[in-house]
N, C-alpha and C positions, 0 to 999 in steps of 0.2 A: 870169785870172779865172776863179772858180768859177761854176758854173750859175747862182746864186741872184744873185751880183753881176751877171752879165750880163743877166738878164731886168731887176733892177732899176734898171741901167744906162739898159737902154733903155726903161724904161717913163716915165722923167723926160726922155724926150728927148735923150739923151745917146748917145755913142759908145764901146759895148764895144770889148773885142780882137776878137770877131768876130760875125758874124749869129748872133742866137739863133733858135732854131726851136721851134715848139710844133704839136699837133693840137688843134682847137677840141673836144677829149674825146675819148675812145674810145667810140664806142656799142657796147651789149653784144653786139648784133646782129654786130659785125665781130670782136669778141673771140670770140665763139663760134663762128663760122663759119671765120674766118681765121687764129686765133692760138691755136686748141686750148684756148678757157676761160681763158685768162690773166685776171690783172686788171689793172687800168690800171697798176699799179706795175712789175708785171712786163713788161707790151708795152712800156712806156717804155723799161725797161732793153733789153730784146730788139731793138729797133730802134736803140739807141744815142742815145737824144734825151734832153736834159735835161727832167726831168718839170714840168710844169704840172698840179697836182692840182686838180680841182673837188670841192670838197666842202660840205659845209652845217652850220651849227650847229645844236644842238636848242633851239628856242625853246620858253618858258616863258610858260604864259597864267594868269591868274587861274582858278579853278576856276568862280566864279560867272558869267565871262564862255563858259567852254564850256557850262555847262549851257544857256545861251540863244543855243548855236550848234551844236547836236547834229547829227553828221555820219553819213549811214546811206549805205551803196554796196551796190547790187543789179547781179548782172549774168547773162546767160548767154552760151554758146557757140553761135555760128553756124558749124556743124562745116563746111558748103559754103562759106561765104565765109573759112574761116579766120581769124574775127576774135570778138572778145570785145565784146559790146554792153553798155552798162554805164548805170547812173542813177546820179547823186550826189544825196543829199537833204540841205538844211540845215534842220533844225528849229528854228522860233523861237517866241517868245512871240505874234508877230503874223503867223504863218503859215509856210508851207514855200516853200523857193527849190529849185528844181531844175536840173541841169544832165544831158544826154544826151549822149552819145557812142559811140567804139568804138575798139578799138586792134587792132593785129596786132603781128607780131614785129619790125617797123620804128619804128613809133611810135602815136601816139593821137591822136585829131581830136573835136572837139565838133560835135553835129549840131543841139543844142538850147542855149542859151545861159541864165546865171544870171540876168540882167537882161531881164524883157520889157516892162516899163513902169515909169514912174516911181515905182509904188507899190512895186514891187518894188526899187528901188534905196534907199527908205526903210530897209525893213526891212535892207538890206545897212547902211546908214549907222547904224543903232540899234543892231544885232547883232554885227557883223562883227568878232573881237576882235583886240585889238593886244598883241602879248607883252608881258609886264611885265618878262623879262628873258633872258638866252641864255645857254646851256651851250656854252660853247666848246671844250670837251674834244673832239669829231671832228676839228676846224680844227688845233687843237694837236696832236695825235696825228698827222696828216697831215704837219705840218711837221717834226715831229720824226723821224719815218720818212725823209724824204727829204733831212733836214739842208742843207747848203749847194749842193746838186746843182741844187735848183728854187724853184720857188714852189707857194702854194696860193690859189686864187681861188675866191670864191664867188658867187653873183647876189645881188643886191638883192631880199627875201624882201618882196614884194607878192601881190595876188591873181592869180593863172595864174601872170603872169612878168613879171619886172622891167620898171619904167617906168610913169607914170602914165597917160599915154595908152594906152600898150600894155595897162596892167589893164582899162581902160576897153573897150576894143576885144574884149578876152578876155571882157569880162563881158557886153556885149551884141552882139558880132559885128561883122564890119568894116563892113560896109554899114548897118548901123542907126546906128553911133556916126558914119560919116560924115556920113548925111543928118540927122541929129540935130543935128551940130555946124553944117551950113549952115542947118536951118530954126530951130534952137532954140539958140543960141551960148551964151545965158544960163544956159540949164539945163547944158549941156555944163559951162561953166567950173566952177557949183557942184557937178557930180559929181567932175570933176576935183581939185577942191580938198578936198572929203571925202576923196578916195584919199589924195591927197598929203600931208593933215594927219596922218591916222591910219600913214601909211607915217612920215612924219617921227618922230612919237612914237615908233615901233616901233624906231627906229634908235637914238633917243637912249637908250632904255630897254636896247638890247641892250649900251650899255657899249662899252669898247674894242674894236675890231674886229682879230681877232686873224689875220685873211686878210691876204696881201698886196697883194690886189686885188679891187676887188669890181664887178662887171657890172652895168649900169642902161640901160635904154632897150630897144629892140625893133626886129622889122622893121616893125609898124604904123606905124612913124614916118619910115619909108623914104619918098625921092621916088617910088619906083613905085607908092606906096601912098595917100599925100597929097601936095597942092602944098606949097611952100615958104612961101607966104601960112599955110596950116593949121599947118605946122611950127611958124613962129613964133609963132603965137597959143597953140595948144593943147598944144604939147610943150616950148619952151623954158624959158617962165618956172616950170614944175612941176619940170622936169631940174634947173634952177638950184638949186631949193630941197632936192630930193633929195642933190644932188652937196654942197653944203653941209653936211647932217647928215653924211654919209659921211666926208667930208674933216675936220669937226671929231670925230669917232670914230677918226680917224687912219690912215686907210686911201687907197690909190690907187684912182683909179677907169677905168675902160674903158668907153666906151660905145657899145652895139651896134646897129650898124644893117645887117642882113641883106639889102640891097637897095638900091636908088638910093641916091647921097649926093651926088653931084658939084653939083647946085642948092643942098645945104644946108651946105658945107664952112664958110663962113665963120661962120655963126649957130652950128653946132658946136661952131666954136673959142672961143667965147664962152660955153658950157654948164658949164664949170669941171670937166671930164673931163680926164684925162692923155692917155689914147689912145683911138683910135677903131678900132673892127673892124667888119665884116668885110672890107671895102676889096674887096668882089665884082666881078670883073671881068664884062664885058658875055656870055661865053661861060657865065658861070653865071646869068646872069639879072639881073646888076648892070649897072653903069655905070662902075664906077671906072677911070680913067686914072691910074696910081699917079704917073707923073712930073707931070700935072699937079697933082694932090693936093698933091704935094709942094711944087710952086712955090706954090700958094695958102696952105696953111696947114703944111707941114712944119716950119716954125720953130716952131710952139705945140703939137703933138700928136705923140705917138709913135702909129706905124699898127701895126696887128696883121692879118694876113691876105693877101688878094690873090691867094693859089695857086689854079688852079684844078685842082681833086682829081680831077676827072672825068677829064680827058686826061691827068693827071700819075699818078692812083693806079690807076684804075680801068681806062684802056685802056695802061695800062703803058710809055708813051712816054718811054724815057729820056732820047732829045734833048730832048725838050720840057722834061721837069723840069729840066736843067741850063741851059739856054737861058731857061727863066721864072725860074728863082732867082735867075740873075745880073742877069738884066734888073731885078726887083724890087729888088735889094741896091744896084743902080746910081742906080736912080730915086731910093731914099732916101739919098742916099751920104753925108750927114753923122750917121747913126746915127739912134736913136729908131724902130727898124724891127723887129718881132718876125714872121719868114716863117711862115706857115701858111695851111693849107686853107681857104678862105673859110667853110665851116660844116662840118656833119658830115657823115661820109661812111660807107658801108656795103659798098663792094664794094672790091675790088682787091687784086693781090699784095703780101704783105708787103715783099717784095723792091723793091718803088718806094718803100715807106716809109722803107726803109733806105737806097736811094741818094739820096733826096730830104735825109735828114739829114747823109749823108757829102759831098752838094754844098754844103749851108749851112754846115758846119764848113770848107769851103774857101774862103768868102768873110771875107776878114780886113780890117778898117777899117786 
């Protein structure tokens, strides 16, 4: 099998010739610090791994909608803390919505959220634009560049991060969204339906999805954040709607839960996704036991992830790399598994990535 065939076979929960592997994207900090500024294509080649390229289409909007949602960005540098402090302003006919936050060389975070009250959400509802089409040329270019060596994946394009509940959390803040769901569930369902309906329309407007895989969901839906009953009420019905739209436009889906997932497995298996990530183990702050997850829903979904990148990559324990890859390979022993770090990584000798790749290549079905 070539790399593309290997990934696509695993994603439909079948058995390829050997264990496919990937990273959950190469972070720019890692490329600059450990790989001499390589781009992701060069990085995949250097470590000998079949590429999984993360790309985005260019969304196209009606100019009238953009005039009603005008974006302004302000920032200044805090040299002492070595961070950039920013303010995002969205100008609308009914007032401004603002987001405040900061970023460093690793990541960015919000300190003040878009939606402060229900009035703000009404402004969002009235003016947040929905794309009327998509230019898929960046995705097609990436597919042509890697050919049959790998696949290209995108994220479902929602406000902030993919996933309907994830979007609401991103807009309001985690604690505020959870408290609102407890105190006023009817309003939260109203808000989720607005977000979901906009997202559905946009997916259909984008036409045939040229990517091989679409990511949806987010850590805000994990069982280390909300209860299974909250997941069932506030995530599952909206995930199903989004997944139907994505499937209607011709792509496979990976559902992203970068946290606890064991209490949610059977529900997740009914949401319409083809694969589940990140299968985060307890050593990384999750709760995944791959053997048990396979017993419970392994016949229904492909799994992506499960590898502790801190122990394997950052601390450079080759014995751990070998033992852990083989354990994960045996745990999902009928195929439908892509071995991958549980999430992003920023540190670690490149030789450990090469060793990880070579061990995965040794795992043959």
